[in-house]
RODO-2510 file (C-alpha; in nm, 4 decimals, decimal comma):
residues 327
     n   res          X          Y          Z
     1     m     8,4075     7,1417    14,7668
     2     n     8,2914     7,2717    15,0880
     3     l     8,0823     7,0598    15,2141
     4     t     8,0330     6,8985    15,5746
     5     p     8,1136     6,5220    15,6521
     6     i     7,8508     6,3259    15,8166
     7     n     8,0165     6,0054    15,9196
     8     k     8,3467     5,7843    15,8475
     9     a     8,2239     5,6220    15,5206
    10     g     8,2255     5,9371    15,3092
    11     g     7,8872     6,0501    15,3791
    12     v     7,8819     6,4089    15,3002
    13     e     7,6064     6,7138    15,2894
    14     g     7,5336     7,0729    15,2336
    15     f     7,4517     7,3550    14,9834
    16     c     7,6155     7,4157    14,6257
    17     i     7,5312     7,5159    14,2772
    18     i     7,4148     7,3146    13,9740
    19     k     7,6631     7,4064    13,7572
    20     s     7,5071     7,1264    13,4403
    21     l     7,3384     6,8197    13,4036
    22     e     7,2268     6,5544    13,1701
    23     k     6,9794     6,3424    13,2090
    24     k     7,0688     5,9725    13,1195
    25     v     6,9938     5,6156    13,1149
    26     t     7,2145     5,3537    13,2241
    27     a     7,2600     5,0245    13,0314
    28     k     6,9619     4,8453    13,1866
    29     g     6,7007     5,1818    13,0746
    30     l     6,7391     5,3454    13,4451
    31     p     6,7196     5,6706    13,4403
    32     y     6,9682     5,9289    13,6111
    33     l     7,1083     6,2492    13,6369
    34     d     7,4682     6,3193    13,5648
    35     l     7,5694     6,6612    13,7096
    36     v     7,8345     6,8901    13,7509
    37     l     7,7983     7,0486    14,1450
    38     t     8,0069     7,4024    14,1992
    39     d     8,0566     7,6540    14,5451
    40     a     8,2956     7,9062    14,6062
    41     h     8,5773     7,6577    14,6383
    42     g     8,5769     7,4004    14,3730
    43     e     8,3450     7,1740    14,1838
    44     m     8,2694     6,7991    14,1775
    45     t     8,0730     6,5500    13,9353
    46     a     7,7858     6,4064    14,0783
    47     k     7,5768     6,0991    14,0078
    48     f     7,2035     6,0942    14,0640
    49     w     7,0815     5,6986    14,0088
    50     d     6,7213     5,6081    13,9683
    51     y     6,6065     5,9555    13,9479
    52     k     6,2368     5,9998    13,8998
    53     e     6,1316     6,3696    13,8144
    54     d     5,7964     6,3443    13,9586
    55     l     5,9374     6,1763    14,2391
    56     h     6,2394     6,4273    14,2789
    57     a     6,1600     6,7433    14,1261
    58     k     6,2852     6,8911    13,8114
    59     y     6,6243     7,0943    13,8650
    60     a     6,8507     7,2845    13,5706
    61     a     7,1086     7,4326    13,6127
    62     g     7,2431     7,7709    13,8022
    63     q     6,9580     7,6190    14,0760
    64     l     7,1192     7,5979    14,4372
    65     i     7,0202     7,2855    14,6103
    66     r     7,0643     7,1261    14,9455
    67     v     7,2670     6,7547    14,8677
    68     r     7,3401     6,4752    15,0646
    69     g     7,5570     6,1567    14,9446
    70     t     7,8603     5,9566    14,9794
    71     l     8,1507     6,0450    14,8044
    72     n     8,3811     5,7897    14,6369
    73     e     8,6910     5,7814    14,3583
    74     y     8,5897     5,7049    13,9959
    75     n     8,8829     5,6703    13,7536
    76     g     9,1229     5,8659    14,0254
    77     i     8,9065     6,1582    14,0569
    78     e     8,6624     6,2120    14,3485
    79     q     8,2852     6,1904    14,2269
    80     l     7,9491     6,2481    14,4452
    81     r     7,6791     5,9351    14,4799
    82     v     7,4073     6,1724    14,5663
    83     e     7,1090     6,0231    14,7856
    84     k     6,8774     6,2771    14,8775
    85     i     6,8816     6,6277    14,6831
    86     r     6,6193     6,9105    14,6482
    87     p     6,5977     7,2921    14,5960
    88     v     6,6709     7,5559    14,8241
    89     v     6,4241     7,6787    15,0677
    90     e     6,3558     8,0333    15,2222
    91     s     6,4238     7,8970    15,5346
    92     d     6,7720     7,7835    15,4533
    93     e     6,8757     8,1604    15,4754
    94     v     7,1126     8,1017    15,2214
    95     d     7,2577     8,3429    14,9410
    96     i     7,3141     8,2027    14,6044
    97     n     7,6071     8,4389    14,5780
    98     d     7,7658     8,3004    14,8372
    99     f     7,8337     7,9821    14,6506
   100     v     7,9826     8,1328    14,3445
   101     p     8,3515     8,1209    14,2982
   102     g     8,4508     8,4451    14,1738
   103     a     8,7333     8,6734    14,0937
   104     e     8,9068     8,8359    14,4168
   105     y     8,8313     9,1953    14,2183
   106     s     8,5069     9,3375    14,0515
   107     g     8,4219     9,3036    13,7357
   108     e     8,4048     9,7024    13,7281
   109     a     8,7926     9,7772    13,8846
   110     m     8,9348     9,4831    13,6221
   111     l     8,7451     9,6289    13,3572
   112     a     8,8343     9,9913    13,4341
   113     e     9,2189     9,8841    13,4275
   114     i     9,1929     9,7540    13,0759
   115     y     9,0254    10,0671    12,9667
   116     t     9,3245    10,2701    13,1465
   117     v     9,5730    10,0742    12,9095
   118     v     9,3618    10,0883    12,5735
   119     n     9,3364    10,4737    12,6491
   120     s     9,7140    10,5174    12,6863
   121     f     9,7762    10,3763    12,3595
   122     k     9,9463    10,6089    12,0551
   123     d     9,7749    10,4624    11,7895
   124     e     9,4424    10,5972    11,7606
   125     p     9,2431    10,3677    11,5500
   126     l     9,3740    10,1120    11,7084
   127     k     9,2691    10,2914    12,0516
   128     q     8,9250    10,3393    11,8719
   129     l     8,8690     9,9761    11,7935
   130     i     8,9632     9,8497    12,1180
   131     t     8,7467    10,0334    12,2730
   132     a     8,4355    10,0164    12,0300
   133     i     8,4705     9,6351    12,0915
   134     l     8,5211     9,6323    12,4831
   135     d     8,1919     9,9359    12,4752
   136     e     7,9686     9,6938    12,2797
   137     r     8,0616     9,3845    12,5197
   138     k     8,1351     9,5370    12,8454
   139     d     7,8057     9,4583    13,0709
   140     k     7,8764     9,0482    12,9790
   141     l     8,2617     9,1133    13,0181
   142     l     8,1789     9,2170    13,4018
   143     y     8,0895     8,8779    13,5200
   144     w     8,1900     8,6484    13,2519
   145     p     8,4082     8,3398    13,3133
   146     a     8,7044     8,2170    13,1173
   147     a     8,6567     7,8484    13,0928
   148     f     8,3931     7,5860    13,1346
   149     k     8,5149     7,3577    13,3360
   150     l     8,9475     7,4698    13,2937
   151     h     9,1626     7,7886    13,4105
   152     h     8,9443     8,0536    13,5488
   153     a     8,6136     7,9025    13,5234
   154     m     8,4432     8,1812    13,7625
   155     r     8,2683     8,4745    13,8199
   156     g     8,4804     8,7363    13,6739
   157     g     8,7047     8,4981    13,5019
   158     l     8,7412     8,5978    13,1626
   159     l     8,8714     8,9926    13,3092
   160     y     9,0740     8,8279    13,5460
   161     h     9,2601     8,6154    13,2892
   162     t     9,2947     8,8896    13,0135
   163     l     9,4177     9,1482    13,2954
   164     s     9,6878     8,8760    13,4481
   165     i     9,8364     8,8355    13,0830
   166     l     9,8108     9,1982    13,0402
   167     r     9,9937     9,2647    13,3385
   168     l    10,2790     8,9940    13,2108
   169     a    10,2573     9,2015    12,8665
   170     q    10,3736     9,5043    13,0141
   171     g    10,6295     9,3511    13,2268
   172     l    10,7509     9,1958    12,9124
   173     c    10,7986     9,5180    12,7150
   174     k    10,9862     9,6659    12,9520
   175     i    11,2579     9,4181    12,9232
   176     y    11,2140     9,3986    12,5289
   177     p    11,1406     9,7695    12,4536
   178     f    11,1347     9,6794    12,0834
   179     v    10,8072     9,4791    12,0877
   180     d    10,4973     9,7032    11,9444
   181     h    10,3584     9,7346    12,2814
   182     d    10,0304     9,8961    12,1255
   183     l     9,9251     9,6009    11,8922
   184     l    10,1094     9,3155    12,1836
   185     f     9,7974     9,5004    12,4899
   186     a     9,5250     9,4991    12,1771
   187     g     9,5562     9,1564    12,1131
   188     v     9,5906     9,0504    12,4459
   189     v     9,2245     9,2635    12,5131
   190     l     9,0623     9,0985    12,2505
   191     h     9,2317     8,7065    12,2097
   192     d     8,9055     8,5872    12,4162
   193     i     8,6553     8,8753    12,4012
   194     a     8,4465     8,6557    12,1906
   195     k     8,4097     8,4206    12,4733
   196     t     8,1082     8,5965    12,5481
   197     q     7,9415     8,4297    12,3073
   198     e     8,1270     8,0682    12,2883
   199     f     7,9097     7,9811    12,6843
   200     e     7,5750     7,9822    12,8039
   201     v     7,6299     8,1519    13,1088
   202     e     7,3682     8,2222    13,4091
   203     d     7,3676     8,5388    13,6465
   204     t     7,5777     8,3815    13,8753
   205     g     7,8193     8,3699    13,5884
   206     i     7,8575     8,0159    13,6157
   207     v     7,8759     7,8137    13,2626
   208     s     7,6164     7,5744    13,2007
   209     g     7,7691     7,4474    12,8491
   210     y     7,8624     7,5987    12,4907
   211     t     7,6161     7,7646    12,2686
   212     t     7,5646     7,6438    11,9454
   213     d     7,7391     7,9758    11,7973
   214     g     7,9929     7,8126    12,0707
   215     n     8,0430     7,4679    11,9282
   216     l     7,9834     7,5416    11,5154
   217     v     8,2056     7,8782    11,5009
   218     g     8,4088     7,9158    11,8702
   219     h     8,5995     8,2215    11,9945
   220     l     8,8838     8,2703    11,8014
   221     v     8,6775     8,3245    11,4697
   222     r     8,3982     8,5285    11,6284
   223     g     8,6746     8,7215    11,7735
   224     a     8,8406     8,7850    11,4409
   225     m     8,4850     8,8285    11,2760
   226     a     8,4188     9,0964    11,5445
   227     v     8,7698     9,2928    11,4430
   228     e     8,6491     9,2956    11,0818
   229     r     8,2754     9,4163    11,1607
   230     i     8,3520     9,6691    11,4056
   231     g     8,6841     9,7845    11,2242
   232     s     8,5147     9,8309    10,8742
   233     k     8,2579    10,0319    11,0090
   234     l     8,5363    10,2708    11,1785
   235     g     8,7583    10,2994    10,9069
   236     t     9,0401    10,0841    11,0720
   237     p     9,3152    10,0258    10,8243
   238     k     9,2720     9,6723    10,6736
   239     e     9,7053     9,6235    10,7708
   240     l     9,5951     9,6881    11,1155
   241     m     9,2604     9,4465    11,1485
   242     m     9,4756     9,1926    10,9314
   243     l     9,7625     9,1851    11,2146
   244     l     9,5242     9,1489    11,5066
   245     e     9,2945     8,8765    11,3242
   246     h     9,5789     8,6817    11,3163
   247     m     9,6926     8,6951    11,6647
   248     i     9,3349     8,5886    11,7302
   249     i     9,3040     8,3026    11,5401
   250     s     9,6531     8,1906    11,6290
   251     h     9,6681     8,2742    11,9871
   252     h     9,5900     7,8828    12,0829
   253     g     9,9664     7,8040    11,9175
   254     e     9,9423     7,4859    11,7211
   255     p     9,6450     7,3582    11,5251
   256     e     9,5813     7,0401    11,7766
   257     f     9,4944     7,3303    12,0539
   258     g     9,2225     7,4982    11,8038
   259     a     9,4894     7,7272    11,6049
   260     a     9,3422     7,8308    11,2889
   261     v     9,7292     7,8855    11,1765
   262     r    10,0265     7,9169    11,4115
   263     p    10,1782     8,2679    11,5057
   264     m    10,3219     8,4057    11,2205
   265     f    10,4812     8,7662    11,3569
   266     l    10,6409     8,8282    11,7518
   267     e    10,3380     9,0108    11,9005
   268     a    10,1334     8,7334    11,7830
   269     e    10,3572     8,4294    11,9263
   270     i    10,4292     8,6291    12,2322
   271     l    10,0398     8,6307    12,3206
   272     a    10,0255     8,2233    12,2359
   273     q    10,2806     8,2037    12,4924
   274     l    10,1616     8,4437    12,7544
   275     d     9,7976     8,3063    12,7328
   276     m     9,8894     7,9161    12,7728
   277     m    10,1278     8,0418    13,0445
   278     d     9,8815     8,2230    13,2275
   279     a     9,6466     7,9481    13,1807
   280     r     9,9156     7,6498    13,3057
   281     i    10,0005     7,8770    13,6052
   282     y     9,6164     7,9023    13,7583
   283     a     9,5506     7,5605    13,6851
   284     i     9,8521     7,4076    13,8038
   285     a     9,8132     7,5709    14,1355
   286     q     9,4114     7,5094    14,1415
   287     a     9,4978     7,1316    14,1180
   288     v     9,7960     7,1507    14,4042
   289     e     9,5724     7,3390    14,6671
   290     a     9,3570     7,0628    14,6584
   291     v     9,5629     6,8256    14,8366
   292     d     9,8274     6,7969    15,1235
   293     g    10,1663     6,8962    15,1596
   294     g    10,3389     6,5946    15,0096
   295     e    10,1020     6,4690    14,7895
   296     f    10,0426     6,3949    14,4207
   297     t     9,7112     6,5386    14,2536
   298     v     9,5538     6,3345    14,0602
   299     r     9,6026     6,3202    13,6930
   300     q     9,5342     6,6241    13,4610
   301     w     9,4228     6,5573    13,1455
   302     s     9,4626     6,9549    13,0703
   303     l     9,8248     6,9343    13,1653
   304     d     9,9561     6,6758    12,9689
   305     n     9,7782     6,3997    13,1931
   306     r    10,0725     6,5079    13,4324
   307     k    10,0400     6,4351    13,8306
   308     l    10,1450     6,7408    14,0418
   309     y    10,3202     6,7341    14,3386
   310     n    10,2504     7,0028    14,6259
   311     h    10,5737     7,0935    14,7856
   312     a    10,4361     7,3273    15,0108
   313     r    10,7208     7,5708    14,9875
   314     g    10,5036     7,8622    15,0067
   315     a    10,2456     8,0211    15,2803
   316     s     9,9624     7,9100    15,0059
   317     s     9,9336     7,7604    14,6870
   318     e     9,6232     7,9394    14,6238
   319     p     9,5779     8,0858    14,2353
   320     k     9,5651     8,4402    14,3365
   321     a     9,6957     8,6966    14,1072
   322     n     9,8099     9,0285    14,2247
   323     l     9,7181     9,2555    13,9861
   324     m     9,6055     9,5928    14,1342
   325     d     9,4911     9,7523    14,4575
   326     k     9,1722     9,5720    14,5627
   327     k     8,8541     9,7011    14,4555
***
């Protein structure tokens, strides 16, 4: 995060957005706020001890605030101990959109690229089904993130992640022409489509938590259900719907990672591998970017609890994908 140092003891201050918060009590019964703060440069956990709502005001996820506190380390991860906090006022002259991490391509441009690929399908029932599912959710897709805390957890992250995998799949199909291009591309487009039901998302594109449906059902099952619901209305062949449903419910690869079943045909396996690869490329680059060259990151629990090394050989480790001409 881009907070300004104010002293040599780790004191910092600045503007940021509350990504999530919980009101909790200590073992002694004292109230405090457990927060995740974010800006366009990253996010950080924070604690505001001895919080009193009538004294310090009420706060909510998605709110832009000014904060002052001291940085410390907890379990190897940097954390902010909040000392002062207040809502942003008009005289601060700050725009919330300047503090929201987002994809470098517009949602409209990324979605147009995806539609272009779908429109190229030779399989007409498949084209009709994927188009109908995209049309149903396109307003949310324009700004929806791909995750709460892990890869592509930013405004427009869902389309960014989807288009990244689509580009990987297009390259792979040039090498392996026997792969069913239309089926693979369709699975890529749909694999995370039901994340639009899984997260609570502010208009800024920041996830504040999971919906009840997201916790109880999840995007793999909801995605398969969307194929069944819309495909049945369109008269899509049942075999085709079944293949797509299998790709969606198996794309996490292994049951321990949430897959209902393991991939059982080639395009399903490719989707699972490309999904994991794109997520890990982004997560590793994002983690390494936060440390100087020659240093290790803290352990990354989402990456098998590994420490990662910044070898600093590239001009930049910033996690950006070259997906198309900027629009």
